C-alpha atoms as an extended CHARMM CRD file, in Angstrom:
* protein
*
        96  EXT
         1         1  MET       CA            127.8080000000      150.7530000000       73.9430000000  PROA      1               0.0000000000
         2         2  LYS       CA            126.1810000000      150.1730000000       77.2390000000  PROA      2               0.0000000000
         3         3  ASN       CA            125.7520000000      146.6940000000       78.7010000000  PROA      3               0.0000000000
         4         4  HSD       CA            121.9560000000      146.4300000000       79.6570000000  PROA      4               0.0000000000
         5         5  THR       CA            122.3580000000      143.1770000000       81.5250000000  PROA      5               0.0000000000
         6         6  THR       CA            120.2660000000      143.1620000000       84.6880000000  PROA      6               0.0000000000
         7         7  PRO       CA            121.0990000000      141.4050000000       87.9440000000  PROA      7               0.0000000000
         8         8  GLU       CA            118.0500000000      139.2570000000       87.2500000000  PROA      8               0.0000000000
         9         9  THR       CA            119.3600000000      138.2040000000       83.8340000000  PROA      9               0.0000000000
        10        10  LEU       CA            122.8340000000      137.3950000000       85.2690000000  PROA      10              0.0000000000
        11        11  LEU       CA            121.2240000000      135.3270000000       88.0610000000  PROA      11              0.0000000000
        12        12  ASN       CA            118.9500000000      133.4310000000       85.6730000000  PROA      12              0.0000000000
        13        13  ASP       CA            121.9240000000      132.6980000000       83.4320000000  PROA      13              0.0000000000
        14        14  GLN       CA            124.0500000000      131.4290000000       86.3140000000  PROA      14              0.0000000000
        15        15  LEU       CA            121.0150000000      129.2620000000       87.3980000000  PROA      15              0.0000000000
        16        16  ALA       CA            120.8270000000      127.7820000000       83.9220000000  PROA      16              0.0000000000
        17        17  ALA       CA            124.4710000000      127.0580000000       83.8270000000  PROA      17              0.0000000000
        18        18  CYS       CA            124.3400000000      125.3590000000       87.3210000000  PROA      18              0.0000000000
        19        19  LEU       CA            121.2790000000      123.2410000000       86.2640000000  PROA      19              0.0000000000
        20        20  ALA       CA            123.1560000000      122.1710000000       83.0100000000  PROA      20              0.0000000000
        21        21  ALA       CA            126.2550000000      121.2860000000       85.1360000000  PROA      21              0.0000000000
        22        22  MET       CA            124.0370000000      119.2640000000       87.4420000000  PROA      22              0.0000000000
        23        23  GLN       CA            122.5720000000      117.2750000000       84.5650000000  PROA      23              0.0000000000
        24        24  ASP       CA            126.0500000000      116.6830000000       83.2040000000  PROA      24              0.0000000000
        25        25  CYS       CA            127.3410000000      115.3980000000       86.5840000000  PROA      25              0.0000000000
        26        26  LEU       CA            124.3070000000      113.0760000000       86.8860000000  PROA      26              0.0000000000
        27        27  ALA       CA            124.7390000000      111.7050000000       83.4690000000  PROA      27              0.0000000000
        28        28  HSD       CA            128.5140000000      111.1500000000       84.2060000000  PROA      28              0.0000000000
        29        29  ALA       CA            127.5260000000      109.3980000000       87.4760000000  PROA      29              0.0000000000
        30        30  ARG       CA            125.1570000000      107.0520000000       85.6750000000  PROA      30              0.0000000000
        31        31  ASP       CA            127.7890000000      106.2830000000       82.8910000000  PROA      31              0.0000000000
        32        32  PRO       CA            129.1850000000      102.6940000000       83.4390000000  PROA      32              0.0000000000
        33        33  ARG       CA            132.9590000000      102.8170000000       83.7760000000  PROA      33              0.0000000000
        34        34  ASP       CA            135.7990000000      101.1580000000       85.5300000000  PROA      34              0.0000000000
        35        35  ASP       CA            135.0660000000      102.3280000000       88.9530000000  PROA      35              0.0000000000
        36        36  PRO       CA            135.0160000000       99.0840000000       91.0730000000  PROA      36              0.0000000000
        37        37  HSD       CA            134.7820000000      100.9470000000       94.4180000000  PROA      37              0.0000000000
        38        38  GLY       CA            132.4990000000      103.7510000000       93.3510000000  PROA      38              0.0000000000
        39        39  HSD       CA            134.9360000000      106.5110000000       94.2760000000  PROA      39              0.0000000000
        40        40  LEU       CA            134.2260000000      108.4350000000       90.9050000000  PROA      40              0.0000000000
        41        41  ARG       CA            130.4200000000      108.1160000000       91.2480000000  PROA      41              0.0000000000
        42        42  ARG       CA            130.5230000000      109.3610000000       94.8500000000  PROA      42              0.0000000000
        43        43  HSD       CA            132.5650000000      112.3620000000       93.7850000000  PROA      43              0.0000000000
        44        44  ASP       CA            130.1520000000      113.1240000000       90.9630000000  PROA      44              0.0000000000
        45        45  ILE       CA            127.0930000000      112.8280000000       93.3380000000  PROA      45              0.0000000000
        46        46  ALA       CA            128.8380000000      115.0430000000       95.9890000000  PROA      46              0.0000000000
        47        47  TYR       CA            129.4340000000      117.5920000000       93.2950000000  PROA      47              0.0000000000
        48        48  VAL       CA            125.7780000000      117.4320000000       92.2970000000  PROA      48              0.0000000000
        49        49  ALA       CA            124.8830000000      118.1970000000       95.9850000000  PROA      49              0.0000000000
        50        50  LYS       CA            127.1090000000      121.3080000000       95.8960000000  PROA      50              0.0000000000
        51        51  LEU       CA            125.4910000000      122.4340000000       92.6740000000  PROA      51              0.0000000000
        52        52  MET       CA            122.0400000000      121.9000000000       94.2420000000  PROA      52              0.0000000000
        53        53  LYS       CA            122.9610000000      124.1810000000       97.1510000000  PROA      53              0.0000000000
        54        54  ALA       CA            124.3000000000      126.8290000000       94.7270000000  PROA      54              0.0000000000
        55        55  SER       CA            121.1130000000      126.6730000000       92.6910000000  PROA      55              0.0000000000
        56        56  ALA       CA            119.0560000000      127.0520000000       95.8940000000  PROA      56              0.0000000000
        57        57  ARG       CA            121.0650000000      130.2730000000       96.7320000000  PROA      57              0.0000000000
        58        58  LEU       CA            120.6080000000      131.6160000000       93.1850000000  PROA      58              0.0000000000
        59        59  THR       CA            116.8060000000      130.9450000000       93.4470000000  PROA      59              0.0000000000
        60        60  GLU       CA            116.6270000000      132.6530000000       96.7490000000  PROA      60              0.0000000000
        61        61  ALA       CA            118.6100000000      135.6820000000       95.3710000000  PROA      61              0.0000000000
        62        62  LEU       CA            116.1820000000      135.7790000000       92.4350000000  PROA      62              0.0000000000
        63        63  ALA       CA            113.2090000000      135.7840000000       94.8880000000  PROA      63              0.0000000000
        64        64  LYS       CA            114.7470000000      138.5970000000       96.8450000000  PROA      64              0.0000000000
        65        65  LEU       CA            115.0190000000      140.6030000000       93.6450000000  PROA      65              0.0000000000
        66        66  LYS       CA            111.4010000000      140.2100000000       92.9950000000  PROA      66              0.0000000000
        67        67  GLY       CA            110.4950000000      141.1170000000       96.5400000000  PROA      67              0.0000000000
        68        68  GLU       CA            109.7920000000      137.6730000000       97.7980000000  PROA      68              0.0000000000
        69        69  THR       CA            111.6360000000      137.0880000000      101.1930000000  PROA      69              0.0000000000
        70        70  ARG       CA            110.8430000000      133.6070000000      102.2490000000  PROA      70              0.0000000000
        71        71  GLN       CA            111.8310000000      130.4420000000      100.6640000000  PROA      71              0.0000000000
        72        72  ASP       CA            111.5320000000      127.0410000000      102.5220000000  PROA      72              0.0000000000
        73        73  ILE       CA            113.4000000000      123.9340000000      101.1370000000  PROA      73              0.0000000000
        74        74  TYR       CA            112.7130000000      120.5870000000      102.6540000000  PROA      74              0.0000000000
        75        75  VAL       CA            114.7790000000      117.5350000000      101.6580000000  PROA      75              0.0000000000
        76        76  LEU       CA            113.3980000000      114.3430000000      103.0150000000  PROA      76              0.0000000000
        77        77  ARG       CA            115.5420000000      111.3030000000      102.4090000000  PROA      77              0.0000000000
        78        78  GLY       CA            114.2100000000      107.7300000000      102.4120000000  PROA      78              0.0000000000
        79        79  ASP       CA            111.7120000000      106.4110000000      104.8500000000  PROA      79              0.0000000000
        80        80  ALA       CA            113.6130000000      107.0860000000      108.0330000000  PROA      80              0.0000000000
        81        81  PRO       CA            111.5620000000      107.9470000000      111.0540000000  PROA      81              0.0000000000
        82        82  GLN       CA            112.7090000000      111.5230000000      111.0970000000  PROA      82              0.0000000000
        83        83  ALA       CA            111.7290000000      111.8660000000      107.4090000000  PROA      83              0.0000000000
        84        84  ARG       CA            108.1980000000      110.4380000000      108.1580000000  PROA      84              0.0000000000
        85        85  ILE       CA            107.7730000000      112.7930000000      111.0470000000  PROA      85              0.0000000000
        86        86  ALA       CA            108.8730000000      115.8210000000      108.9980000000  PROA      86              0.0000000000
        87        87  ARG       CA            106.6000000000      114.7260000000      106.1610000000  PROA      87              0.0000000000
        88        88  ASP       CA            103.7070000000      114.2510000000      108.4690000000  PROA      88              0.0000000000
        89        89  SER       CA            104.3290000000      117.6500000000      110.0480000000  PROA      89              0.0000000000
        90        90  LEU       CA            104.3990000000      119.3690000000      106.6930000000  PROA      90              0.0000000000
        91        91  ARG       CA            101.1600000000      117.5010000000      105.6140000000  PROA      91              0.0000000000
        92        92  ASP       CA             99.5120000000      118.7810000000      108.7710000000  PROA      92              0.0000000000
        93        93  LYS       CA            100.4760000000      122.2220000000      108.0290000000  PROA      93              0.0000000000
        94        94  GLY       CA             99.1950000000      121.9410000000      104.4430000000  PROA      94              0.0000000000
        95        95  GLU       CA            102.5620000000      122.3500000000      102.9710000000  PROA      95              0.0000000000
        96        96  GLY       CA            103.2820000000      118.7900000000      101.8580000000  PROA      96              0.0000000000
């Protein structure tokens, strides 16, 4: 019997698993526990960041399979001057 799993199906399955793992990590980070210095929470949040990067790569691979070759991802944190400048720049371009 042949396996008819397509690359797109595999990537979608991996993306779904990645997103589920991110949700689990975030739930774990929000769970109150004996962590007076926040080391466990920081570890959970760092792992979520790695999973977010992986999901971005999977999304990019899916887009390439569909013939889309450009994907811009902007992460703006807080209200720092750099974030305001970037946000204003995107707004001026009509992307924000």
